[in-house]
C-alpha positions as CSV (number, residue, x, y, z in Angstrom):
1,M,-14.1,19.8,35.9
2,K,-15.3,20.9,32.5
3,F,-11.8,20.0,31.0
4,V,-11.6,16.7,32.6
5,I,-15.0,15.9,30.9
6,L,-14.0,17.3,27.6
7,G,-10.7,15.0,27.9
8,L,-12.6,12.0,28.7
9,L,-15.0,12.7,25.7
10,F,-11.9,13.1,23.3
11,A,-10.4,9.9,24.8
12,L,-13.8,8.0,24.2
13,V,-14.3,9.3,20.6
14,G,-10.6,8.5,19.9
15,F,-10.9,5.1,21.2
16,L,-14.2,4.5,19.2
17,L,-12.4,5.8,16.0
18,V,-9.4,3.4,16.5
19,E,-12.1,0.6,17.2
20,L,-14.0,1.3,14.2
21,A,-10.9,1.7,11.9
22,L,-9.6,-1.6,13.2
23,K,-12.9,-3.4,12.4
24,L,-13.7,-1.8,8.9
25,L,-10.1,-1.6,7.7
26,F,-8.7,-4.7,9.0
27,G,-11.3,-6.9,10.0
28,F,-10.4,-7.3,13.6
29,G,-12.9,-8.3,16.2
30,N,-14.2,-10.6,13.5
31,P,-11.9,-13.6,12.9
32,P,-13.1,-16.7,11.3
33,L,-14.0,-19.1,13.9
34,Y,-13.2,-22.6,14.3
35,V,-15.3,-25.6,15.6
36,A,-14.0,-28.8,17.6
37,D,-14.9,-32.3,16.2
38,D,-14.2,-35.9,17.5
39,T,-12.8,-37.3,14.2
40,I,-11.6,-34.5,12.2
41,G,-10.0,-32.8,14.9
42,Y,-11.3,-29.2,13.9
43,L,-12.8,-27.5,11.2
44,L,-14.0,-23.8,10.1
45,A,-17.3,-23.1,11.7
46,P,-19.8,-23.4,9.1
47,N,-21.7,-20.3,7.4
48,Q,-19.3,-17.7,7.9
49,R,-18.8,-14.5,5.8
50,V,-16.0,-12.1,7.1
51,R,-13.3,-9.7,5.9
52,R,-9.8,-9.8,7.1
53,F,-7.2,-7.2,6.0
54,G,-9.7,-6.3,3.1
55,N,-9.8,-10.0,1.9
56,L,-13.2,-11.8,1.7
57,I,-13.4,-15.2,3.5
58,N,-16.6,-17.3,2.9
59,I,-17.2,-20.6,4.5
60,N,-20.1,-22.6,3.4
61,Q,-22.7,-25.0,5.1
62,Y,-20.0,-27.8,4.8
63,S,-17.2,-26.0,6.4
64,M,-15.6,-25.3,3.1
65,R,-14.0,-22.1,1.7
66,S,-16.5,-22.2,-1.1
67,N,-19.7,-20.9,-1.9
68,E,-22.8,-22.8,-0.6
69,I,-23.3,-25.9,-2.6
70,E,-25.7,-28.7,-3.4
71,K,-25.1,-32.0,-1.8
72,T,-25.9,-33.5,-5.1
73,R,-23.9,-32.6,-8.3
74,P,-25.8,-30.9,-11.0
75,L,-26.1,-32.7,-14.3
76,N,-23.4,-32.1,-16.8
77,I,-20.9,-30.4,-14.4
78,L,-17.3,-31.5,-13.8
79,R,-16.8,-31.2,-10.1
80,V,-13.6,-31.3,-8.6
81,F,-13.0,-31.6,-5.0
82,L,-9.8,-29.9,-3.7
83,I,-8.8,-30.9,0.0
84,G,-5.7,-29.8,1.8
85,D,-4.5,-27.3,4.6
86,S,-3.4,-23.5,4.6
87,I,-2.1,-23.8,1.3
88,V,-5.3,-24.8,-0.3
89,N,-7.4,-22.6,2.1
90,G,-5.4,-19.4,1.4
91,N,-5.9,-18.0,5.0
92,W,-6.5,-14.4,5.6
93,W,-4.0,-13.4,3.2
94,T,-6.1,-14.4,0.0
95,D,-9.4,-13.3,-1.2
96,Q,-12.1,-15.4,-1.9
97,S,-11.6,-14.8,-5.6
98,S,-7.6,-15.8,-5.6
99,T,-8.1,-18.9,-3.5
100,L,-6.3,-22.1,-5.6
101,S,-9.9,-23.5,-5.9
102,V,-11.1,-20.5,-7.6
103,R,-7.9,-20.2,-9.7
104,L,-8.4,-24.0,-10.7
105,E,-12.0,-23.6,-11.6
106,N,-11.4,-20.4,-13.8
107,S,-8.4,-22.5,-15.4
108,L,-10.6,-25.5,-16.4
109,L,-13.4,-23.3,-17.8
110,Q,-10.9,-22.0,-20.4
111,Y,-11.1,-25.4,-22.1
112,D,-13.8,-25.9,-24.7
113,E,-14.3,-29.8,-23.6
114,I,-15.3,-28.4,-20.2
115,Q,-18.4,-26.4,-20.4
116,W,-19.4,-26.1,-16.6
117,A,-17.1,-26.6,-13.7
118,E,-17.0,-26.3,-10.0
119,V,-14.1,-26.7,-7.6
120,L,-14.7,-27.4,-3.9
121,N,-12.5,-26.2,-1.3
122,A,-12.2,-28.3,2.0
123,S,-9.4,-27.2,4.0
124,A,-8.1,-25.8,7.3
125,N,-4.8,-24.6,9.0
126,S,-2.3,-27.4,9.7
127,W,-4.5,-30.1,8.3
128,G,-2.9,-33.5,7.3
129,P,-4.1,-36.6,5.5
130,R,-5.5,-37.9,8.7
131,N,-7.8,-34.7,9.1
132,E,-8.7,-35.1,5.4
133,L,-9.5,-38.6,5.5
134,A,-12.0,-37.9,8.6
135,Y,-13.5,-35.0,6.9
136,L,-14.3,-37.1,3.7
137,Q,-15.6,-40.0,5.7
138,K,-18.0,-37.5,7.7
139,F,-19.1,-35.3,4.6
140,G,-18.5,-37.2,1.7
141,I,-17.0,-36.1,-1.9
142,F,-20.3,-34.6,-3.0
143,E,-20.3,-36.7,-6.2
144,S,-17.1,-35.1,-7.4
145,Q,-15.3,-36.9,-10.3
146,I,-11.8,-35.7,-9.3
147,V,-10.5,-35.4,-5.6
148,I,-7.2,-33.5,-5.3
149,L,-5.5,-34.0,-2.3
150,V,-2.8,-31.1,-1.7
151,I,-0.1,-32.1,1.1
152,N,3.3,-30.3,1.8
153,T,6.2,-32.0,3.1
154,D,5.5,-31.3,6.6
155,D,2.1,-33.0,6.3
156,L,4.1,-36.4,6.2
157,F,5.0,-35.9,9.7
158,G,1.8,-34.6,10.9
159,V,0.2,-35.8,14.1
160,Q,-3.3,-37.6,15.2
161,P,-6.1,-35.3,14.6
162,N,-7.1,-33.2,18.0
163,S,-9.1,-30.5,19.1
164,L,-7.0,-29.1,21.9
165,Q,-6.2,-25.7,20.2
166,V,-9.8,-24.7,19.6
167,G,-10.6,-21.8,21.7
168,K,-7.2,-22.0,23.3
169,D,-4.8,-20.9,20.7
170,R,-5.3,-17.5,19.2
171,S,-5.1,-19.0,15.7
172,Y,-8.1,-21.2,16.4
173,P,-10.7,-19.1,18.0
174,N,-14.0,-20.4,18.6
175,Q,-16.0,-17.2,19.5
176,K,-15.4,-13.5,18.7
177,P,-13.7,-11.2,20.9
178,L,-15.8,-8.2,22.5
179,L,-13.7,-5.5,20.7
180,A,-11.2,-5.4,17.9
181,I,-8.4,-3.9,20.3
182,L,-8.8,-7.0,22.5
183,E,-7.9,-9.1,19.5
184,I,-4.8,-7.0,18.9
185,F,-3.8,-7.1,22.7
186,N,-4.2,-11.0,22.5
187,R,-1.7,-11.3,19.8
188,F,0.9,-9.6,21.7
189,K,0.1,-11.7,24.8
190,K,2.4,-14.7,25.3
191,Q,0.6,-17.9,24.3
192,Q,-0.1,-20.1,27.5
193,P,0.8,-23.8,27.4
194,I,-2.4,-25.8,26.4
195,P,-2.7,-28.9,28.5
196,G,-1.9,-32.2,26.5
197,L,-0.9,-30.6,23.3
198,K,2.7,-31.3,23.8
199,E,2.1,-34.8,24.2
200,V,0.0,-34.9,21.1
201,Q,2.7,-33.1,19.0
202,N,5.2,-35.8,20.5
203,E,3.5,-38.8,19.0
204,K,5.5,-41.8,19.0
205,G,5.6,-44.4,16.2
206,D,5.9,-44.2,12.5
207,R,3.9,-40.7,11.9
208,I,4.8,-41.1,8.0
209,G,3.5,-44.4,7.9
210,K,0.2,-43.5,9.3
211,N,-0.3,-40.4,7.1
212,L,0.5,-42.7,4.1
213,T,-2.0,-45.3,5.3
214,A,-4.5,-42.2,5.5
215,I,-3.8,-41.4,1.8
216,I,-4.5,-44.8,0.9
217,E,-7.6,-44.8,2.9
218,I,-8.6,-41.7,0.8
219,K,-8.1,-43.3,-2.2
220,K,-10.2,-46.1,-1.4
221,Y,-12.9,-44.2,0.0
222,V,-12.7,-41.9,-3.2
223,V,-12.9,-44.9,-5.8
224,T,-15.8,-46.4,-3.9
225,N,-17.6,-43.2,-4.3
226,N,-16.9,-43.3,-8.2
227,G,-14.3,-40.5,-8.1
228,I,-10.6,-40.4,-9.1
229,L,-7.7,-39.5,-6.6
230,L,-5.1,-37.1,-7.7
231,L,-2.1,-36.3,-5.3
232,A,0.0,-33.2,-5.3
233,M,2.9,-32.4,-2.7
234,T,4.3,-28.7,-2.5
235,P,7.7,-28.4,-0.9
236,L,9.0,-26.2,1.8
237,K,11.0,-23.1,0.7
238,R,14.1,-24.5,2.3
239,E,13.7,-27.6,0.2
240,V,13.4,-25.6,-3.2
241,L,16.6,-23.4,-2.2
242,H,19.0,-26.0,-0.4
243,G,17.4,-29.4,-1.1
244,P,15.4,-31.8,1.1
245,R,17.2,-33.0,4.5
246,D,17.8,-36.9,4.8
247,Y,14.7,-37.4,6.8
248,E,12.6,-35.6,4.0
249,I,14.4,-37.6,1.2
250,V,13.4,-40.9,3.1
251,A,9.7,-39.5,3.3
252,R,9.5,-38.5,-0.3
253,E,10.8,-42.0,-1.4
254,R,8.2,-43.4,0.5
255,V,5.7,-41.3,-1.3
256,D,6.8,-42.2,-4.6
257,K,6.8,-45.9,-3.9
258,L,3.0,-45.4,-2.4
259,V,1.8,-43.6,-5.6
260,A,3.4,-46.3,-7.8
261,Q,2.0,-49.3,-5.9
262,Q,-1.5,-47.6,-5.6
263,Q,-1.6,-46.0,-9.1
264,I,-2.4,-42.4,-8.0
265,P,-1.7,-39.7,-10.5
266,Y,0.9,-37.5,-8.5
267,I,2.8,-34.2,-8.8
268,D,5.8,-33.5,-6.8
269,F,6.2,-29.7,-7.3
270,L,10.1,-30.0,-6.0
271,Q,11.8,-30.2,-9.2
272,L,9.3,-27.7,-10.8
273,F,9.9,-25.1,-8.3
274,Q,13.6,-25.5,-8.3
275,D,13.6,-25.1,-12.2
276,T,11.9,-21.7,-11.8
277,P,14.3,-18.8,-12.6
278,I,13.7,-17.0,-9.1
279,P,12.0,-19.6,-6.9
280,E,12.0,-17.5,-3.7
281,H,9.3,-15.5,-5.6
282,L,6.9,-18.7,-5.4
283,Y,6.5,-18.1,-1.7
284,R,5.4,-15.5,0.9
285,D,6.8,-17.1,3.8
286,H,8.8,-20.5,4.4
287,I,5.7,-22.8,3.4
288,H,2.7,-20.7,1.7
289,L,2.8,-19.9,-1.8
290,S,2.7,-16.2,-3.4
291,P,0.4,-15.6,-6.2
292,S,3.0,-16.8,-8.5
293,G,3.5,-20.0,-6.8
294,N,-0.3,-20.5,-6.9
295,T,-0.4,-19.7,-10.7
296,L,2.2,-22.6,-11.3
297,V,0.4,-25.0,-9.1
298,T,-3.0,-24.2,-10.7
299,Q,-1.2,-24.6,-14.1
300,S,0.0,-28.2,-13.2
301,L,-3.3,-29.3,-11.4
302,T,-5.2,-28.1,-14.6
303,A,-3.1,-30.2,-16.9
304,L,-3.1,-33.2,-14.7
305,T,-7.0,-33.0,-14.3
306,L,-7.3,-32.8,-18.1
307,E,-4.8,-35.8,-18.6
308,V,-6.8,-37.9,-16.1
309,L,-10.4,-36.9,-17.7
310,A,-9.1,-37.9,-21.3
311,K,-8.3,-41.3,-20.4
């Protein structure tokens, strides 16, 4: 009996040590949470501060991956509003200090003509233009002089905003797991089908047209609120290495036509990425950028922002 008790005690201590290590070293058991929204679909829950795999993730009162901000822009400050999906957000693999918004802010502050700059970061995984339009319509542009919409090729085919995945998909949790070990366990469980999601993902009609219309509406909203909209599009790794597919070429041509008609300052990173000596190094996977990729994007966004401000 004594050995049984000792065995149970050692097992309990071992379990607690593993649980503690998973929480403190990797941040398991404390994932960033999401909330559903009737128009945006979903967004990161406000007022969060967590660490995942050693990286700080800070979400402010407006569900931005930014520090807390004042709704009213301080005097004599350049406020840039960066809005996009996981490429802008940086997800768990990017520390708060290395997000695209912080990189852009630091880059702008290197120029003498900019004494004080603040770059906001409104973003969430898999957002598309329709999610981003809904976010702006709900929260505004916070008196930003420049709004930069960053999309990727897949965003042109994005579906209508919805909240079906919140609390049902392991990537969109709406509450903390009881234990870090349970989060690990759930990662290996087969994802159960989410009722209604397949129908949403098979949205009929001209998706590209709907998303381009959302970009037009974003421009109207930004201009109405005394801002200037810039647009940037990052390509998929496959496009860079092998060229876009036929349907992607058609979609890109429609974007080119839109920005010309709407007079939106625009950067398509496809050619720039292709001209890089080792383009594979710009990516961490098939779509998300590595630190090298983020550096290249930051340099280009800095140059375009300064060019627009100089006019």
